[in-house]
Every structure is written in structure tokens, then in C-alpha cells.
LOLO-112586 format. One line per field, with one value per residue: residue number from 1; x, y, z of N, C-alpha, C, O in turn. Coordinates in steps of 0.2 Angstrom, whole numbers. Example, Ala and Ser with C-alpha at 12.3 -4.5 7.8 and 13.67 -1.06 7.14 Angstrom:
% LOLO-112586
num = [1/2]
nX = [66/64]
nY = [-28/-11]
nZ = [39/35]
caX = [62/68]
caY = [-22/-5]
caZ = [39/36]
cX = [66/64]
cY = [-16/0]
cZ = [39/39]
oX = [71/67]
oY = [-17/6]
oZ = [42/40]
//
This chain:
% LOLO-112586
num = [1/2/3/4/5/6/7/8/9/10/11/12/13/14/15/16/17/18/19/20/21/22/23/24/25/26/27/28/29/30/31/32/33/34/35/36/37/38/39/40/41/42/43/44/45/46/47/48/49/50/51/52/53/54/55/56/57/58/59/60/61/62/63/64/65/66/67/68/69/70/71/72/73/74/75/76/77/78/79/80/81/82/83/84/85/86/87/88/89/90/91/92/93/94/95/96/97/98/99/100/101/102/103/104/105/106/107/108/109/110/111/112/113/114/115/116/117/118/119/120/121/122/123/124/125/126/127/128/129/130/131/132/133/134/135/136/137/138/139/140/141/142/143/144/145/146/147/148/149/150/151/152/153/154/155/156/157/158/159/160/161/162/163/164/165/166/167/168/169/170/171/172/173/174/175/176/177/178/179/180/181/182/183/184/185/186/187/188/189/190/191/192/193/194/195/196/197/198/199/200/201/202/203/204/205/206/207/208/209/210/211/212/213/214/215/216/217/218/219/220/221/222/223/224/225/226/227/228/229/230/231/232/233/234/235/236/237/238/239/240/241/242/243/244/245/246/247/248/249/250/251/252/253/254/255/256/257/258/259/260/261/262/263/264/265/266/267/268/269/270/271/272/273/274/275/276/277/278/279/280/281/282/283/284/285/286/287/288/289/290/291/292/293/294/295/296/297/298/299/300/301/302/303/304/305/306/307/308/309/310/311/312/313/314]
nX = [-476/-459/-446/-435/-423/-405/-394/-384/-374/-374/-361/-354/-350/-348/-348/-357/-358/-374/-376/-383/-393/-400/-417/-431/-443/-435/-434/-425/-414/-406/-396/-390/-389/-387/-379/-362/-354/-361/-367/-378/-385/-395/-411/-412/-415/-411/-410/-418/-415/-420/-432/-433/-444/-446/-456/-465/-458/-457/-463/-469/-480/-475/-469/-469/-462/-461/-456/-457/-462/-458/-465/-462/-467/-461/-461/-472/-484/-490/-496/-504/-507/-514/-515/-525/-535/-533/-531/-522/-517/-503/-498/-488/-478/-486/-488/-485/-486/-482/-485/-479/-479/-485/-487/-488/-493/-490/-491/-482/-484/-480/-488/-490/-491/-494/-482/-479/-468/-457/-462/-454/-446/-444/-439/-440/-434/-438/-434/-444/-448/-445/-456/-466/-466/-475/-488/-504/-505/-504/-509/-504/-508/-505/-510/-501/-505/-509/-498/-489/-480/-465/-459/-445/-437/-440/-434/-434/-442/-449/-455/-464/-463/-463/-463/-455/-453/-445/-454/-457/-459/-473/-478/-472/-468/-469/-479/-480/-494/-492/-489/-477/-472/-460/-447/-445/-440/-443/-439/-441/-431/-431/-423/-423/-414/-396/-384/-393/-396/-401/-407/-410/-419/-414/-419/-410/-397/-402/-399/-394/-396/-392/-399/-395/-405/-404/-393/-381/-375/-370/-364/-365/-358/-353/-340/-335/-338/-344/-336/-343/-358/-363/-376/-386/-379/-377/-376/-369/-373/-365/-366/-366/-360/-362/-373/-375/-377/-390/-396/-395/-385/-389/-383/-387/-378/-380/-393/-403/-403/-408/-414/-416/-418/-416/-420/-418/-423/-412/-412/-411/-408/-405/-403/-410/-410/-418/-420/-436/-440/-439/-432/-428/-421/-413/-421/-434/-433/-433/-446/-454/-452/-457/-470/-475/-473/-482/-494/-499/-500/-502/-501/-511/-521/-512/-506/-516/-519/-518/-512/-521/-514/-501/-502/-501/-489/-487]
nY = [897/902/907/894/896/895/904/915/928/945/957/973/985/998/1014/1029/1045/1053/1069/1084/1095/1109/1109/1110/1121/1128/1117/1104/1091/1074/1067/1053/1041/1044/1055/1061/1052/1040/1035/1029/1017/1006/1000/1013/1030/1047/1047/1053/1055/1062/1073/1085/1097/1113/1126/1136/1131/1118/1108/1114/1115/1104/1094/1076/1062/1045/1038/1031/1037/1034/1038/1039/1043/1048/1057/1070/1078/1077/1085/1081/1084/1083/1087/1080/1079/1072/1070/1069/1064/1062/1054/1051/1036/1032/1028/1032/1027/1032/1031/1039/1038/1042/1055/1067/1081/1088/1094/1094/1096/1102/1100/1110/1110/1117/1111/1100/1090/1095/1090/1075/1063/1049/1048/1039/1038/1029/1021/1017/1002/1002/998/1002/1016/1025/1023/1026/1037/1032/1028/1020/1018/1017/1017/1019/1008/999/994/979/970/961/950/944/942/945/957/964/973/972/983/980/988/986/972/957/949/939/933/928/910/909/919/917/920/937/948/963/973/982/984/986/992/984/976/978/979/985/988/993/992/990/990/985/982/981/971/962/950/949/941/946/943/945/946/936/943/956/974/982/991/999/1011/1020/1025/1029/1026/1013/1000/983/974/959/942/933/930/938/953/970/986/996/1004/1020/1032/1040/1035/1029/1012/1002/986/970/961/946/939/925/922/916/923/927/936/949/950/957/966/974/987/997/1000/1008/1006/1009/1006/1006/993/992/985/982/976/976/986/984/996/1012/1026/1042/1056/1071/1083/1081/1072/1056/1046/1033/1037/1051/1057/1053/1061/1074/1074/1073/1086/1093/1089/1093/1107/1110/1105/1092/1074/1067/1078/1086/1100/1104/1117/1125/1123/1125/1121/1120/1118/1122/1135/1141/1145/1156]
nZ = [714/719/708/701/695/693/703/698/700/693/691/697/685/682/691/693/700/701/698/704/693/685/677/666/672/684/691/700/695/696/685/676/667/650/651/647/654/654/641/627/631/628/631/637/640/644/662/675/691/702/702/711/716/719/726/714/703/690/676/663/649/636/622/617/608/602/613/630/646/663/678/695/710/725/736/742/730/713/698/683/666/649/631/626/635/646/664/679/696/706/720/735/732/720/703/686/670/655/638/625/611/595/598/611/621/635/653/668/685/701/717/731/748/764/776/770/760/747/730/725/715/704/687/672/656/642/627/613/604/586/579/587/588/583/588/596/609/627/644/659/675/692/709/725/733/724/718/717/730/734/746/750/761/779/781/769/757/741/729/715/701/687/678/686/702/715/728/745/751/751/743/731/713/710/700/691/685/675/658/647/631/623/632/649/666/682/699/716/729/746/761/778/788/791/783/776/763/746/731/716/701/684/667/655/645/645/647/662/677/693/704/718/731/745/759/759/748/743/729/720/721/736/734/725/728/726/730/744/738/737/741/728/717/700/695/683/677/674/659/654/639/637/644/656/668/680/687/701/715/730/744/760/766/775/787/781/768/751/735/717/704/688/672/655/638/626/611/594/586/579/590/589/596/599/610/617/608/601/589/577/566/557/547/553/565/559/554/565/571/561/560/573/572/562/568/565/561/573/582/581/585/595/596/599/612/629/645/660/672/670/667/680/682/674]
caX = [-469/-453/-442/-430/-417/-399/-393/-377/-375/-370/-356/-354/-345/-346/-353/-356/-362/-378/-375/-388/-393/-407/-421/-438/-443/-433/-433/-418/-414/-400/-396/-384/-390/-388/-373/-356/-351/-365/-371/-379/-387/-401/-416/-414/-413/-409/-413/-418/-416/-425/-435/-435/-447/-448/-462/-464/-455/-461/-462/-475/-482/-470/-471/-465/-464/-457/-453/-461/-459/-461/-464/-463/-467/-459/-463/-476/-489/-489/-502/-502/-513/-512/-519/-530/-540/-532/-528/-521/-514/-499/-497/-482/-479/-489/-484/-488/-482/-485/-482/-480/-481/-484/-486/-492/-491/-492/-488/-481/-483/-480/-493/-486/-495/-490/-480/-478/-461/-457/-462/-448/-447/-439/-442/-436/-436/-437/-435/-449/-446/-447/-463/-471/-465/-481/-494/-508/-502/-508/-507/-505/-507/-506/-509/-496/-508/-510/-492/-488/-474/-463/-455/-441/-435/-444/-431/-433/-448/-447/-461/-463/-466/-464/-459/-456/-448/-447/-456/-456/-462/-480/-479/-469/-466/-474/-479/-483/-499/-490/-487/-473/-470/-453/-445/-443/-442/-441/-440/-439/-429/-430/-420/-424/-408/-390/-382/-398/-394/-407/-405/-416/-418/-414/-419/-403/-396/-405/-395/-397/-392/-396/-398/-396/-408/-401/-389/-376/-376/-364/-367/-361/-358/-348/-333/-333/-342/-341/-336/-349/-360/-367/-383/-386/-375/-380/-371/-370/-371/-362/-371/-361/-363/-363/-380/-375/-379/-397/-399/-390/-386/-388/-382/-387/-372/-383/-400/-408/-402/-414/-411/-420/-415/-419/-417/-422/-421/-408/-415/-406/-410/-402/-406/-409/-414/-417/-425/-441/-442/-434/-434/-423/-417/-413/-428/-439/-433/-436/-453/-457/-452/-462/-477/-476/-474/-488/-499/-501/-497/-503/-500/-517/-523/-507/-504/-522/-520/-514/-514/-523/-509/-495/-504/-500/-482/-487]
caY = [896/906/904/889/897/895/911/917/936/950/961/980/987/1005/1017/1036/1049/1057/1075/1089/1100/1112/1107/1112/1128/1129/1110/1101/1084/1071/1063/1049/1038/1050/1060/1059/1046/1034/1036/1023/1011/1004/1005/1018/1037/1051/1044/1058/1052/1066/1079/1088/1103/1118/1130/1140/1127/1113/1106/1116/1112/1102/1088/1070/1057/1040/1036/1030/1040/1031/1043/1035/1048/1046/1062/1076/1077/1080/1085/1079/1086/1083/1090/1075/1080/1068/1073/1065/1066/1057/1055/1047/1029/1031/1027/1034/1024/1035/1029/1045/1035/1047/1062/1070/1087/1088/1097/1090/1102/1100/1103/1112/1111/1118/1106/1094/1090/1097/1084/1071/1056/1046/1047/1035/1038/1022/1021/1013/999/1006/997/1005/1023/1029/1021/1031/1038/1029/1028/1015/1022/1013/1020/1015/1002/994/991/973/969/954/951/938/941/950/964/966/974/974/985/978/993/983/965/952/949/933/934/922/904/909/924/915/926/943/952/970/973/986/981/990/990/982/973/982/978/991/986/997/987/993/986/988/980/980/964/957/949/946/940/949/940/949/942/935/947/963/978/983/996/1000/1017/1020/1031/1030/1021/1010/993/980/970/953/936/934/928/944/958/976/990/999/1009/1025/1035/1044/1033/1024/1007/998/979/966/957/941/936/918/921/913/927/926/942/953/949/964/966/981/989/1001/998/1013/1005/1008/1006/1003/989/993/981/983/972/980/987/984/1001/1018/1031/1048/1060/1079/1085/1077/1068/1051/1042/1029/1040/1058/1059/1053/1067/1080/1073/1074/1093/1096/1087/1097/1114/1110/1102/1086/1068/1066/1084/1090/1104/1106/1124/1129/1120/1127/1117/1124/1118/1125/1142/1143/1148/1162]
caZ = [718/717/703/703/691/696/705/696/700/689/695/696/680/682/695/692/704/698/700/703/688/684/671/666/675/691/695/701/694/696/679/675/660/645/652/644/657/653/635/623/635/626/628/641/638/651/668/680/698/707/701/717/713/724/724/708/698/687/669/660/642/632/618/617/603/601/619/636/652/669/684/701/715/732/741/739/725/707/694/676/661/642/626/624/640/652/669/684/702/709/727/737/730/714/697/680/664/649/631/621/604/589/600/617/623/642/658/675/689/708/722/737/754/770/780/765/757/740/727/724/713/699/680/668/649/638/620/611/598/581/577/591/589/580/591/599/616/632/651/664/681/698/716/729/736/719/716/721/733/736/753/750/768/783/781/762/753/734/725/708/697/681/677/691/708/719/735/750/749/751/738/724/709/710/694/690/680/670/652/642/624/624/638/654/673/687/705/721/734/752/766/785/792/788/782/773/756/742/724/711/695/678/661/652/639/646/650/668/681/699/707/726/734/751/762/755/746/740/724/718/726/742/732/721/729/724/736/746/733/741/738/722/711/695/694/677/679/669/655/651/633/638/647/663/674/680/692/704/723/734/752/763/771/781/788/777/761/746/728/711/700/681/667/648/633/621/605/588/581/581/594/587/600/600/616/619/602/600/584/575/560/556/544/558/569/556/553/572/572/556/562/579/570/558/571/561/562/580/586/580/591/600/597/602/619/635/651/666/678/668/668/686/681/670]
cX = [-464/-449/-436/-423/-411/-397/-385/-378/-371/-365/-357/-348/-343/-351/-351/-361/-367/-379/-381/-387/-400/-410/-428/-438/-442/-433/-426/-418/-407/-400/-390/-384/-391/-383/-367/-353/-355/-370/-373/-380/-394/-405/-417/-411/-412/-413/-413/-420/-421/-426/-437/-438/-449/-454/-460/-460/-459/-459/-468/-475/-476/-472/-467/-467/-459/-454/-459/-458/-462/-460/-466/-462/-465/-461/-468/-482/-488/-495/-499/-508/-510/-517/-525/-536/-539/-529/-527/-517/-510/-497/-491/-483/-482/-485/-488/-483/-485/-481/-484/-482/-480/-484/-491/-489/-494/-489/-488/-479/-484/-486/-489/-491/-491/-488/-479/-471/-462/-458/-455/-449/-442/-443/-437/-439/-434/-438/-440/-446/-449/-454/-468/-471/-471/-488/-498/-505/-507/-505/-508/-503/-509/-505/-503/-499/-509/-504/-490/-481/-472/-458/-451/-438/-439/-441/-430/-440/-446/-454/-460/-467/-468/-460/-461/-451/-450/-448/-454/-460/-470/-482/-477/-467/-471/-473/-482/-489/-497/-487/-484/-473/-463/-452/-442/-445/-439/-443/-437/-438/-428/-428/-422/-418/-402/-388/-387/-395/-400/-404/-411/-414/-418/-414/-412/-403/-398/-399/-398/-392/-396/-394/-400/-399/-406/-397/-383/-377/-370/-367/-362/-361/-353/-341/-330/-337/-339/-340/-342/-351/-365/-373/-381/-381/-378/-374/-373/-368/-369/-367/-367/-364/-365/-370/-380/-378/-387/-400/-393/-391/-384/-388/-383/-381/-375/-390/-405/-407/-408/-411/-417/-416/-419/-416/-421/-419/-418/-412/-410/-409/-406/-406/-405/-413/-413/-422/-430/-444/-437/-436/-428/-419/-418/-419/-434/-439/-436/-443/-457/-457/-457/-469/-479/-477/-480/-495/-503/-498/-497/-502/-506/-520/-518/-506/-510/-523/-515/-516/-516/-517/-503/-496/-502/-493/-481/-487]
cY = [900/903/899/890/898/902/912/925/939/953/969/982/994/1009/1025/1040/1053/1064/1080/1094/1103/1109/1109/1120/1128/1122/1108/1093/1081/1066/1059/1046/1044/1055/1057/1053/1039/1035/1029/1017/1009/1000/1011/1025/1041/1048/1050/1055/1056/1072/1081/1095/1107/1122/1135/1137/1122/1112/1108/1113/1110/1095/1082/1066/1052/1037/1034/1034/1036/1036/1039/1041/1045/1050/1067/1073/1080/1079/1083/1081/1086/1086/1086/1075/1075/1072/1068/1068/1061/1059/1050/1039/1027/1031/1029/1031/1027/1033/1035/1043/1041/1054/1064/1076/1087/1093/1093/1095/1100/1104/1104/1114/1113/1112/1100/1095/1092/1090/1081/1064/1054/1046/1044/1036/1032/1023/1016/1009/1002/1005/1000/1013/1027/1026/1026/1031/1035/1030/1022/1018/1017/1017/1016/1008/997/991/985/973/962/955/944/936/946/957/967/967/976/976/984/983/990/977/961/953/942/935/928/916/905/914/921/921/931/947/958/969/978/982/986/988/990/980/978/980/984/989/991/993/991/989/989/986/980/973/959/956/946/946/942/947/946/945/942/940/954/967/980/988/996/1008/1017/1026/1033/1025/1019/1002/990/975/965/948/938/933/934/950/965/980/993/1004/1014/1028/1040/1042/1028/1019/1003/991/975/962/952/938/929/917/917/917/928/932/945/951/955/963/973/982/993/999/1002/1012/1005/1009/1004/999/990/989/982/978/977/980/988/990/1008/1023/1038/1053/1068/1081/1080/1072/1062/1046/1037/1031/1047/1060/1058/1059/1073/1080/1075/1082/1096/1095/1092/1104/1115/1108/1096/1080/1065/1072/1089/1094/1106/1113/1128/1127/1123/1124/1122/1124/1122/1133/1145/1147/1154/1168]
cZ = [715/712/705/699/695/698/704/695/695/694/693/691/681/686/694/697/700/701/699/697/688/677/672/668/682/695/695/700/695/690/678/668/655/646/648/647/655/647/632/627/634/630/632/639/644/657/674/687/702/704/708/715/718/721/719/703/695/680/665/653/638/628/619/610/603/607/624/641/658/674/690/707/722/737/738/734/719/702/687/672/654/638/624/629/646/657/675/690/705/716/729/735/724/708/691/674/658/642/627/614/599/592/606/618/630/647/664/680/696/712/728/742/760/774/776/761/750/736/724/721/708/692/676/661/645/631/618/605/592/578/581/592/587/583/594/606/621/638/654/671/687/705/720/731/731/716/720/724/734/742/753/757/772/783/774/759/746/731/718/703/690/681/683/696/711/726/740/747/747/745/731/720/709/704/694/684/674/664/647/635/623/631/643/661/677/694/710/727/740/758/773/790/788/788/779/766/752/735/720/704/689/672/658/646/640/649/657/672/688/701/714/728/741/754/757/754/743/735/722/723/731/740/727/722/727/731/738/740/737/737/732/716/707/694/688/679/673/665/651/645/633/641/653/669/674/685/695/712/726/741/755/767/777/781/784/770/756/739/723/707/693/676/660/643/627/614/599/583/584/586/592/591/600/604/617/613/601/595/582/568/560/552/549/563/566/555/559/573/567/558/568/577/566/562/567/564/569/585/584/586/596/601/599/609/624/641/656/672/676/668/675/686/677/674]
oX = [-464/-450/-433/-419/-411/-398/-381/-381/-365/-366/-360/-343/-337/-357/-346/-367/-365/-381/-385/-382/-405/-407/-430/-434/-446/-432/-422/-423/-402/-404/-384/-380/-396/-382/-367/-350/-352/-376/-370/-377/-398/-402/-422/-406/-411/-419/-407/-426/-426/-422/-443/-434/-454/-456/-455/-459/-465/-454/-473/-471/-472/-476/-461/-473/-453/-449/-465/-451/-469/-454/-472/-456/-468/-462/-467/-483/-484/-498/-494/-514/-504/-522/-529/-541/-543/-525/-531/-514/-512/-496/-489/-488/-483/-479/-494/-477/-491/-475/-490/-486/-475/-483/-497/-483/-500/-484/-492/-474/-488/-488/-486/-496/-485/-493/-477/-470/-467/-455/-451/-454/-437/-449/-431/-445/-428/-444/-440/-443/-454/-457/-474/-475/-472/-493/-495/-503/-513/-499/-513/-498/-514/-500/-502/-495/-509/-504/-489/-476/-476/-455/-453/-437/-442/-444/-427/-444/-442/-459/-455/-473/-473/-454/-466/-446/-456/-444/-449/-463/-472/-487/-481/-464/-477/-468/-487/-487/-500/-483/-487/-475/-459/-455/-437/-451/-434/-449/-432/-442/-423/-432/-422/-419/-402/-390/-386/-393/-404/-400/-417/-409/-422/-410/-408/-408/-397/-395/-404/-386/-402/-389/-405/-397/-406/-397/-381/-380/-365/-372/-356/-363/-349/-336/-324/-341/-333/-341/-347/-347/-370/-374/-376/-379/-383/-369/-378/-363/-370/-373/-365/-370/-369/-373/-386/-380/-390/-406/-387/-396/-379/-392/-379/-380/-372/-393/-411/-409/-413/-407/-421/-410/-425/-410/-428/-413/-421/-415/-405/-411/-403/-412/-399/-419/-407/-428/-428/-448/-431/-441/-423/-415/-422/-422/-438/-445/-439/-446/-462/-462/-460/-473/-485/-482/-483/-500/-509/-494/-493/-504/-506/-521/-520/-505/-510/-528/-509/-522/-513/-516/-500/-491/-501/-491/-476/-487]
oY = [903/896/900/886/901/906/910/928/937/953/971/980/995/1008/1027/1038/1056/1065/1079/1096/1100/1108/1111/1123/1129/1123/1110/1090/1085/1061/1061/1047/1048/1060/1051/1049/1034/1037/1024/1012/1010/995/1015/1025/1037/1048/1052/1053/1053/1077/1080/1099/1106/1122/1138/1140/1121/1114/1104/1109/1115/1092/1083/1067/1053/1033/1036/1034/1035/1038/1037/1042/1040/1048/1068/1068/1086/1074/1085/1080/1088/1088/1088/1072/1075/1076/1063/1073/1055/1064/1046/1036/1022/1034/1028/1033/1025/1034/1036/1047/1044/1058/1062/1078/1087/1096/1089/1098/1095/1109/1100/1118/1110/1108/1094/1101/1091/1085/1085/1061/1057/1045/1046/1035/1030/1025/1010/1012/1005/1009/999/1016/1033/1027/1032/1026/1034/1031/1019/1020/1014/1021/1010/1003/991/986/986/976/958/960/940/931/951/962/972/962/980/972/986/982/992/977/960/956/941/939/924/916/901/912/922/926/930/949/959/966/978/978/989/982/995/981/981/979/986/987/993/990/995/984/996/988/978/969/953/961/941/949/939/948/951/940/947/941/958/965/981/988/995/1011/1015/1032/1039/1019/1022/999/993/972/965/949/942/936/935/952/966/977/992/1009/1012/1027/1042/1046/1024/1021/999/990/977/961/953/936/927/911/915/914/929/932/945/952/959/959/977/977/992/997/1000/1016/1001/1014/1000/1001/988/989/983/977/982/975/992/988/1008/1023/1040/1053/1070/1082/1074/1068/1064/1042/1037/1027/1050/1065/1063/1061/1077/1085/1078/1084/1101/1099/1094/1107/1120/1108/1096/1080/1062/1071/1095/1091/1110/1115/1134/1130/1124/1124/1128/1129/1124/1136/1151/1151/1158/1174]
oZ = [710/711/710/698/700/693/707/691/693/700/688/692/680/686/694/698/695/706/694/696/690/672/677/666/686/701/691/702/695/690/680/664/656/641/646/644/656/648/633/626/638/633/631/635/649/656/676/689/704/703/710/713/722/716/719/697/698/677/664/651/636/631/622/608/604/606/623/642/658/676/690/708/724/743/732/734/719/702/685/674/653/639/620/629/650/656/675/690/706/717/725/737/722/708/691/674/656/642/625/611/599/588/606/618/631/645/666/679/698/709/731/741/761/776/779/759/747/738/722/724/707/692/675/660/646/629/621/601/592/575/579/595/590/579/596/609/620/639/653/672/687/705/718/732/733/712/726/721/736/743/757/759/769/784/773/759/745/730/715/702/687/683/685/696/712/729/738/742/743/741/726/723/708/702/698/679/669/664/643/634/622/636/642/662/676/695/710/730/740/759/773/796/782/792/779/762/755/733/721/701/690/672/657/642/635/653/657/671/688/698/716/726/742/752/753/758/741/737/723/729/731/743/727/717/726/736/734/739/740/731/732/712/709/692/688/682/667/668/645/644/629/640/655/673/669/685/693/714/724/744/752/772/782/776/783/766/758/738/725/705/693/675/661/643/625/612/600/578/589/585/592/590/599/603/619/614/601/595/586/566/564/555/548/565/568/555/559/575/568/557/568/579/566/559/567/568/572/591/586/591/601/607/601/612/622/643/657/675/681/669/675/691/677/671]
//
């Protein structure tokens, strides 16, 4: 059955337009979390709304340590390959949850086909709890068909990428099979009518934000609603220290409204990030660079490996 927790809505605290910028080799992204306007929002690291990747562009061979990356593809196709021999293909609606742990070197490259849209999707970088930063790297991958959906209203579909969402009376609580290291919920909320209102639960005390993919939405209860929030905006949600808030009320202003709701358990640790390495101390970052340069500590064989998919850009 659906959750019976009292519905006390969070409110919109700050909204920032995610502006386009170049990244990788010719790719275009919209970033908000991690910019000067929205820094230090644990456990989240830079949030790339859209890697819209044109032909000839991509993300060739590069390393990671101490973090998780979640890639959710919305259009087109994307290939993945790493130095451990793993390869994969993401199609529209597919998910890849990659725990970099002690070290991964990989390439992420678009596939372009005649008549098909340039690959476009969301990527979220999540800090790993310090006790998990040096685990072995691993993947959890779900096809679009395998991602569970909740339908609290006929006009609302919630794809549960990670965590939970409340469905209708028949569905009850819908849970994702993805198991992160550290608390994280991620939901893709799609409306088909203007004026529909849904309440999405968020664990108490967790930091949370929404990102609007299309259309316009209004956040908060009927007595204290936000103004319309337009596409490509990241909106930070309130986090009442008293713990009374249990979720976020969302109303579609336009019939094409679509957004993601992202929540994470705050980590009581320092974030020391240098490029693709994220540790909890300066010595940890220094060791990451040393291990990578020496091909040790999880990066064994890294300098002898070249991806096949990344070679397409050479």
C-alpha cells in the first residue's frame, strides 16, 4: 500500500538557470550543482543536465576515483567502455549507475545514426561516503523497460531511477532495484496535463533539488506555492531542521511539464575534488594523482589501455 506519512511540502529556496557550456571533446552540457551559484550541496557534485553530444564529440578515455556517476539517457544512443573490459550500450530511457570506487578509466561516446537525434541525457555525480571511496568499481544497469514506474494519477508517470515513489492504490510504494552506496533517490516525473498535482516523498533531513527538463511547474503547497519554474532550472528545496517536511508538492503549469527530483543523504565529510578525483582530504587527492600516474592502487594497467570507442576521435 502507499505511504501514509503526513504530507508536509518542502518549498523552493533558490532557483538557478543551468547555462550551456562546453565539456569533454566538443560536447555541450548544462551544469548547475557545482557552479559558483550552487556549491557545497552534499552529497552532490557537478550536475550535468544535458550532455547533448554532436557528431565528432564525446568523452574519450578519462579516470575517476571516490565517486558515483549516474547516467540516464533520454535520446539517442551512447557507448561505454572501461579498462577492466566492461562494455555497454545505452538507449533512450536506459540507466547506468557506475561506482568508480578506488579507480576506473573509461570512455563514453555517442552513436550517431541517420535520422536519429544527437545523444542527450542527464548525468549526476555523487560523492561516496569515505568508508566506500576505495571499494572495487562496479556497475548497475537497467534498460528503460526494467526501470519501475509509479502512476499516482492517470496524468502523472514517475520513473523510479533510484529510491522510492508512491503509486496509485494498486501499485502502492514503487521501489528501484538500484542500490547506491549512500542514500540517494532520483525520480523522473512526467506530466501529460496542466493543473495536475502530485506529492513526492523525500526522506527527512536529506538535501534535495529539482531540475526541470521541459514545460513549467509550481512547487509547494497551495498556501505557499512558488512562482512558475521554467525549463532548464535547478531549484534547491528547503530542508527544515525540525524534520516536519516529508516531500515536495508539484503542480504542472503546462501539459508538457517534466522534471527530475533528486535527494541525497548529507555526508559529514570534506569534499576535496580535483577534476575526476573526489576524496575527503588533500592527502587523499594527492594519492589519487600519484596512484594514477604510477598505475597503482586500483589503476593497474591504466596507461597500457586505450579504448576502442575513444579511438574514433583520433
